[in-house]
C-alpha positions in Angstrom: -150.6 -92.3 72.5 -150.7 -90.0 69.6 -153.5 -92.0 68.4 -155.3 -90.2 71.2 -155.2 -87.0 69.4 -159.0 -87.8 68.1 -160.1 -87.6 71.8 -158.9 -83.9 72.1 -161.4 -82.0 73.7 -163.4 -85.2 75.3 -163.2 -86.5 78.8 -160.7 -89.5 79.4 -160.0 -91.5 82.4 -156.1 -92.1 82.9 -154.7 -94.7 85.0 -151.2 -93.9 86.3 -148.4 -95.4 88.1 -148.3 -95.0 91.8 -151.7 -96.6 91.9 -153.3 -93.0 90.9 -155.9 -91.9 88.6 -157.0 -88.9 86.7 -160.2 -87.8 85.1 -160.6 -84.8 82.8 -160.8 -83.2 79.3 -157.8 -84.0 76.8 -156.3 -80.7 75.7 -153.4 -81.5 74.3 -150.7 -84.2 73.4 -147.3 -84.0 72.8 -144.3 -86.2 71.9 -144.1 -87.5 75.5 -146.9 -85.8 77.5 -150.7 -85.1 77.7 -152.5 -82.4 79.2 -155.8 -82.8 80.9 -158.2 -80.3 82.4 -159.5 -81.7 85.7 -162.2 -79.3 86.1 -159.9 -76.6 88.1 -156.2 -77.2 86.9 -154.3 -77.8 84.0 -152.6 -81.3 84.5 -149.5 -82.1 82.7 -149.1 -85.8 82.5 -145.8 -87.7 81.2 -146.5 -90.8 79.2 -144.0 -93.2 80.8 -146.2 -93.1 83.8 -149.6 -93.7 81.9 -150.8 -97.4 82.3 -154.3 -97.3 80.9 -156.6 -94.7 79.1 -160.3 -94.8 78.6 -163.3 -93.0 77.6 -164.7 -91.2 80.8 -168.3 -91.3 81.8 -168.6 -87.6 82.8 -170.0 -85.0 80.6 -168.0 -81.9 78.8 -170.1 -79.6 80.8 -168.3 -80.6 84.0 -165.0 -79.6 82.8 -165.7 -76.1 81.4 -161.7 -75.0 80.8 -160.5 -71.5 80.9 -159.5 -69.7 77.7 -155.7 -70.6 77.7 -153.0 -72.6 79.2 -151.1 -71.4 82.0 -148.0 -72.5 80.5 -147.2 -70.9 77.2 -145.4 -72.6 74.5 -143.2 -71.6 71.7 -144.0 -74.4 69.4 -146.7 -76.7 68.1 -145.6 -79.8 69.6 -144.9 -79.8 73.1 -142.7 -82.3 75.0 -141.9 -82.8 78.8 -138.6 -81.0 78.5 -140.3 -77.8 77.0 -143.0 -77.8 79.5 -140.5 -77.9 82.2 -138.7 -75.1 80.7 -141.6 -72.7 79.7 -142.9 -73.5 83.6 -139.9 -71.9 85.3 -140.7 -69.6 87.9 -144.3 -70.4 87.9 -145.8 -72.0 91.0 -146.4 -75.5 90.5 -147.2 -78.6 92.3 -145.1 -81.7 91.1 -146.4 -85.2 92.3 -143.5 -88.0 92.6 -145.5 -90.9 94.1 -147.4 -92.1 97.3 -147.3 -88.9 99.4 -144.4 -87.4 97.7 -145.6 -84.0 96.7 -143.6 -80.8 96.8 -145.1 -77.0 95.7 -142.5 -74.5 94.5 -140.6 -73.3 91.8 -138.6 -75.0 88.7 -135.1 -73.0 88.8 -133.0 -74.7 86.3 -133.7 -77.9 84.1 -130.6 -80.1 83.5 -129.9 -83.1 81.2 -132.1 -85.8 83.5 -133.2 -83.7 86.8 -134.9 -80.4 87.6 -133.2 -78.1 90.4 -136.6 -77.3 92.5 -137.1 -74.5 95.0 -139.4 -75.4 97.8 -140.2 -73.1 100.6 -140.6 -76.3 102.9 -137.5 -78.2 101.8 -135.8 -75.4 100.0 -133.6 -76.8 97.1 -134.7 -80.3 95.8 -133.1 -82.0 93.1 -135.7 -84.3 91.3 -134.7 -86.9 88.7 -137.4 -85.9 85.6 -138.0 -89.6 85.0 -139.6 -89.6 88.6 -142.2 -86.9 87.8 -145.8 -88.1 87.5 -147.4 -84.8 87.0 -147.1 -81.1 87.1 -149.8 -78.8 87.9 -149.2 -75.1 87.5 -151.0 -72.6 89.6 -151.7 -68.9 88.4 -152.3 -66.0 90.8 -151.1 -67.9 93.8 -148.4 -68.6 95.9 -147.0 -71.9 97.9 -148.6 -72.0 101.3 -150.1 -68.2 100.9 -147.0 -66.7 101.6 -146.1 -62.9 99.8 -145.0 -63.0 96.5 -141.9 -61.4 96.8 -141.0 -64.0 99.8 -142.0 -67.0 97.6 -139.7 -67.3 94.9 -135.6 -68.3 95.6 -133.2 -69.0 93.0 -130.7 -71.7 93.1 -127.3 -70.3 92.7 -124.6 -72.2 91.9 -123.0 -74.8 89.4 -124.8 -77.9 89.0 -123.7 -81.3 87.8 -125.5 -82.1 84.2 -126.9 -85.5 85.4 -128.3 -86.4 88.7 -125.7 -89.4 89.2 -122.8 -86.8 88.7 -124.6 -84.2 91.0 -124.8 -87.1 93.5 -121.1 -87.1 93.6 -120.9 -83.4 94.5 -123.0 -84.6 98.0 -120.2 -86.8 99.5 -119.2 -86.3 103.0 -122.6 -84.3 103.5 -126.0 -85.3 105.3 -128.7 -85.4 102.7 -132.7 -86.3 102.8 -133.8 -88.8 100.1 -137.5 -89.0 98.9 -138.7 -85.8 101.1 -137.6 -88.1 104.3 -140.5 -90.2 104.6 -138.4 -93.0 105.3 -135.9 -92.5 108.0 -133.2 -95.0 106.1 -133.2 -92.3 103.5 -131.6 -89.6 105.6 -127.9 -89.9 106.3 -124.5 -88.8 105.5 -123.0 -89.8 101.8 -120.0 -92.0 102.0 -119.9 -92.8 98.1 -122.0 -92.6 95.1 -120.9 -94.7 92.2 -122.2 -98.1 90.3 -125.5 -96.9 90.3 -125.6 -97.2 94.2 -125.4 -94.7 96.9 -123.7 -95.7 100.2 -125.5 -94.0 103.0 -124.4 -94.0 106.9 -128.1 -93.6 108.7 -128.3 -91.7 111.8 -128.0 -95.0 113.9 -124.5 -95.2 112.3 -125.8 -98.0 109.7 -124.3 -98.4 106.5 -126.9 -99.0 103.7 -126.9 -99.0 100.0 -129.4 -97.4 97.8 -130.3 -97.8 94.1 -129.8 -94.3 92.5 -132.7 -95.4 90.2 -134.8 -95.7 92.6 -134.3 -91.9 94.1 -137.1 -89.8 93.7 -135.5 -86.3 95.3 -132.4 -85.4 96.9 -132.0 -82.1 99.2 -129.2 -81.2 101.7 
């Protein structure tokens, strides 16, 4: 993707996984992430979820960008991990897939997942691999709630990996993937060998592949 650097400042059309697409002005390219301005917001796109890139038909006049990025950087070359770290305590939108979108604040970044606070879902654990895009919002709060009420820190000690963190929820009732599927709500019986053993509301025992779980909250 680094050969896209010659298109910096130009309009690109990007096809993403989850049957999504994005059009915007290419602002920056990092080691594993690119930054677009879509006419309203900066959008941070991990390269792992980019399927196709083509030159856009829109004119640059349609994408007049603000003076500076809402996420400050400490080094010349950005990366997904660095952006997540610098976005801590900034109100952001995170898109996972389909209709799985959350609004809130990044509290902590672990080895392969983040601890995210959403006023709607409270503390959510999100594997970084499933993050399709991140949009920071400046001078806004989620759901227009008061600024003093919007940011809540997720206190406690968290495991370094998502798999290990799952094991701390054994015996507890949890919701995977924001509860969009009733078969992903239940009590965790076990979590090992890349599978979660879950007892659903009707008492059925099912097994979920950990690699495909996009979020977890209690």
